[in-house]
N, C-alpha and C positions, 0 to 999 in steps of 0.2 A: 318160249313163253316170256312175256314182258314182266319186269319186276315192278310190283306195286309199291305204293307208299308203305312205310314201315308197319303201321297198324293193320293195313289191309293184307300185307304179306303174312303177318302173324295169324290173321283170320284164315287165310288160305291154308297155311300150314296146319292150323288146328283142325280145319275141316277135312284135311287129307293126311291125318296123322300117320297112316300106314305108308305114305309116300306115293299113293296113287294120284294121278292127275284128274282134275275135274273136267267136265265137258268144256271144250274150247269156247270162250266167250270174252266179251270186253272186260276191262278192269272195273272194279266196283265203283259205284257212284259215292259211296260213303266209306267211313273208316271204322265202322263198328266191328267189334270182335264177337264171334258167335259164342253162345252160352255153353255149348258142348260140341264135341267133334261131330261132323257130318250134319250139323244144323244148316249148313249151306255148302254149295259146291261139292256135293257127294261125288264119289268116284265115277268117272265116265264109263259107260257100258257101250258095247257095240255088238248088237245081235246079228249083224251081217244081213239083215232083212232088207230087201227092196220091195217097196209097197206097189202093188197093182191097184190102180185107181179106176173105178168104174162109175161114171156119172149115172145117177138115178133120176135127179131132176136138175135141170140147168135153167138159168134165166130168172132165178129168184131175186127178190129185192131185200137185201140185208136179213137173211134168215137168222134166227136167234136160238132156236131149240128144235130138236128132233126127238120124237118118242116112237118107239117101235111097237107095233100091234101084232096080234096073231096073224098068220098067213102072209108074212113078208109085206104087210102094209105098214104105213107110217103116217104120223102127223108132223107137220113142220110149221112153225110160226115164222111170219115175216114181220119185222119191226113196224112197218107202216100200218099194220092192223089187219093182216090177213092170216087165216089158218088154212093150210093146205092138207088135203087127205090124198095119200098115194096108195093105190092098190092095182095090181095086175097091169102095170105100165100106164095107168091113167091118173091124172092129177085133177082133183076137184076142189073148188073153193068152198069152204064150209060156211054156211050162212048162220046168222043168229048170234054171233059172238059179241061181247061187249065193245062199246066204243072205247078207243084208246087216245091218249095224248102222245102223238108220234112226233116228238121234237127232241133233238140232241140224242141222248142215250135212251130216251123213253120210247114207249110204244108197246106192242104186243111182245111179250118176253117168253116166259117158260110155259111148257105144257107137260103134264104128268098124268099117268093113269092111276085110277083107284085100284088097289090090290084086287078088288072083286070085279074088275072091268069086264071079264068074260060074261058075267051074269048081269051086272048093273049098267054097263056102258058109260059109267061116270068118268069124266076127265076133269082136270083142274087147269085153269089158265091163270098166269100172273101177268100183270100189265100196269103201265102208268095210266092211272085213271084221271080223266079231266074232272076238276072240281072248282067250285067257286074259290077264287083266290090262288089257284095254282093246280097242283096235281099230287099224286101219291101212289105208292105201290099198293095194289089191291089183288086179291085172289078170288076167283069165282069157280064154283063147281057147276057142272052141266052134264047133260046126257047126250052122247053122240049117237046119231041115227045109225041104223044098221048099214045103210049105204054110204055113210060118211059125209053126206052132202049138207047136213045141218046139225045144229044142237038145239036142245030144248031144256026147259026147267032150269034156266040160268039163275043162280043165287050167289050173290057176293057174300063170302064167308069170312073175309078179313079185309080191313082197311087200315093201312099204316097211318098213324097220326104223329105229328101234325101235318096238315096240308102245307105244301111249300111251293112257291113259285120258282122252280128251277128245272134244269133239264139233265141232271147228272146223278149217278150213283143210286140207282133204283134197286140194286141187288137182284133179287127176284127168282132164285131157284126154289122150286117146290119139290120136296123129297118125302114120299110116303115111307114111314118107318116100319120096322117089323112088328111093332106093337099096335099098328093100326092108326097111329096119329100122324100128323103132317108137320114137317119142319119147313119153315119159310125163311129165306135169307133176305136181309134188308140192308141197303146202303145208308150212309149217314148224310147223303145229299151233297157232299163234297165241299161246299162253300165255307169260307171262314166268315162269321164264327159258328154257323149252325153245325159244322162237323163235330164240335165239342159236345153236342147232344148225345153222342154215342156213349157218354158216361152218365147221362140223365136217365134214371130208371122210370121216369114218368112220361116217356115217349117211346116210340118204336124205332127211332133212327139208330142205325148201327147195331141192331140187335138180331139175334136168332130167335124166331118165334116158334112155338109149339102149340098146335091146336088139334082138335078132333076134326074128322072130315066134314062135320056140319058147322064148324066154326066155334064150338064151345071150348072151354078151357079144361084140359085134363086135370083131374084132382091131384095128381102127383107132380104138377109143375112146381118149380122152386118158389114161385111167388103167387101161388094159386089163390090165396085169400086176398090179394091186392093191397095188403097193408104196407109193404115195403117197395113195391114196384107194380107196374102193369102186369096183370096175371098171365098174359100171353107170353111174356118174356121168359126165355129159357137160358140165354147167355147174352153177354153184353161186350162192348168195346171192340166192335168189328168195323172195318172200313167199307168195303164193297165186295161182298161175297157173290161171285158169279159162277162158282163151281162148287158142287156139293153132291155127295153120293154116300151110299151105305157100303161099308167095308165088309170083307168076308167074316169079320167078327161081329157083325150086326150093329156096329157103332157108326155114327155119322162122322164123315170127314168133310171139312170145308176148306176151300182155297180162295183167298181174297186178293184183290188188287191192292198193292201198296202204292205210295207216291213215286218218287224217283229213288228206286230201291225199295225192298221190303214187301214184295209179294210173299204171302205166307200160307202155310198149311197148318190147320188146327184140327183137333178132335174135341169139339166143344162138349163140356160137361155142365150139368145143371147148376145154375147160379154163379158160374165163374165169369171173371172179367178178363178179356183178352187184350185190353190195354189201349186201343186206339182212342184218341190221338195223344195220350199221355206218353206211351212208349211206342217206338217204331224202329224198324231197321232201314228206314228210308229218310230222305230229305224232301222238303217241299220242292216243287218243280223249278223254283228260282234258285235252288241250291242252298237255301237257308234251312236251319234246323226246324224240325216239327216240334213246336212248343219248347220244352226244355232241351231237346236234342238228346234224349236218353233212350236206351233200348231195354231197360229192365227196371222194375220197381216192385217192392214187396206187395203181395196181394194181387198181382197181375200175372197172367200166364204167359209163358214163352211159347212161340210157335214150334211145332215139330220140325219145320223146315222153312227156309226163306230163300228168295232169289235177289241178287244184286249184281248186275242190272236185272231189271224185271223181265218177265216173259209175257205179262198181261194174260193171266190164265182165265179161261172161261169154258165150262163144261168138263165133266169128269166121270169116269166109270172104271171099276176094277175089271181086269180081264179075266174071263172065265170061258175057256174054249180050247179047242185042239188045233185050230189052224196056225196059231202062233204059240206052239207048245211051250217054248221057253219063257213065255210071258205070263204064264199062269199065276194069278194072284198079284200081278203088278198093277199099279195105278196109272191110268192113261189120262192125260190132260190135253185140252185144246189150248193153243197159245196163239195170241193175236200178233205179238211182236217180240222176236221175229216169228213169222208164221210157221208153225210146226205142230207135230204131234209129239208130246213129251211123255216118255215112259220112265216111271220110277219103280225101282225094286224096293220092297218094304219088308222090314223084319220087326214084327211087333208094332211099336209106335215110332220106329225110326226109319228114315229114308237112307238106303245103303248104296244106291247107284242111280245114275241118270243117263238117259239117251234121248236125243232129239232127232226126229225123222221129219224130213221136209218134202212132202209129196208135191209141192209147187201147185197148190190149188187155191191158195189165199189164206186169209186169217181164219183159223179154225175156232168156231164159236161154241160148238157143242159136240159131244162124243157119246156114242152108245154102242155097247157090244151086243151083237145079235146072237140068237140061239145057235146059229150055225158057225159061230166063231168069227164072222166078219165084223169089221168095225165101221160104223156109219157115222159120218161127220157132216156138219153144215158149215159153210164158209160165210162169214159176215162181210159180204161184198155186194156191190151193185154193178153187174150181176153177180149173184152168188149161187150156190148150189148145194144139193144133197149128194154125197158121194159114198160109195161102198169100197172099203179097203180090205185087201187080202194079200198074202205073200205072193210075190212074183215067182212063178215056177221057172 
């Protein structure tokens, strides 16, 4: 193992206080010290598992999300603006979906099922919506036909404001919560100076949004009366959350892209500020500090975990199944760089171990655990694909 610069070495020692080594990776891009042990570079785990990779759909164009339906069916979004329905070995293009602005990181993004999907057939799509003067992240609800070939009753239930003429950081995960409401993750659009709007409570940039399935504001939102902030806002100070899931405890976990260093995991709570871009465990891409170059400030929350160098996380699910018995309760993440499936062991609100598996299928953009214990992933490539992962026997 190479010796890092002094402060980075202190960080590594702090993160592995018990003497266990972290997962092999490049040296840090920054010299920040973690706020507590195991906040970064947790102990390396090796499950000894070799992944069996089964292609389900190949030849996709930059798929961004997968959602599993009853009967081993699936919905897959392609960023250029197509929704695919897979069932019984057949792939169908779904007609009737909204127009998207497919440029840069924008396009058709997440897909999620309403909790009452079996009865209502309601699904939600998030996407970069073309608008006068630019674009913005929007979410629409619609009804999927029984044969999966079309949607109807399309209603836009949320539009991020302000509109911005850019092509980055749309965020865009849609997560139905146990209480029936929807969480929506939003990016801060990346550019300087607009990224500072993540601290402005009168817009949606860099925020976590909580709404009802029809787009109204839950009465228990922290700013529901609109006097201090936009009423849809649940938490603030986020950079670009492209992974979010509900944990075994029923709480929301979010995983966001950092700049050069500083990908982070949070468990956002109502009304709290997660710091971006005032605090960060990363540097700007040119190596300069982010604003004041600090990683902590009073009144701003520390991440549960962060990566330096980054993994470019996108897509997450907690494992619940028997095929990978030792993984029960672990958090699985897609990683774009380096391409991998990342497994984290979790104890309460702390990450206690990390493993990276590389099935050599490309940049993993989304992850879903099926009822039979298999893991379904999409790869953000052109061509990309939908793959089913299981243990190699």
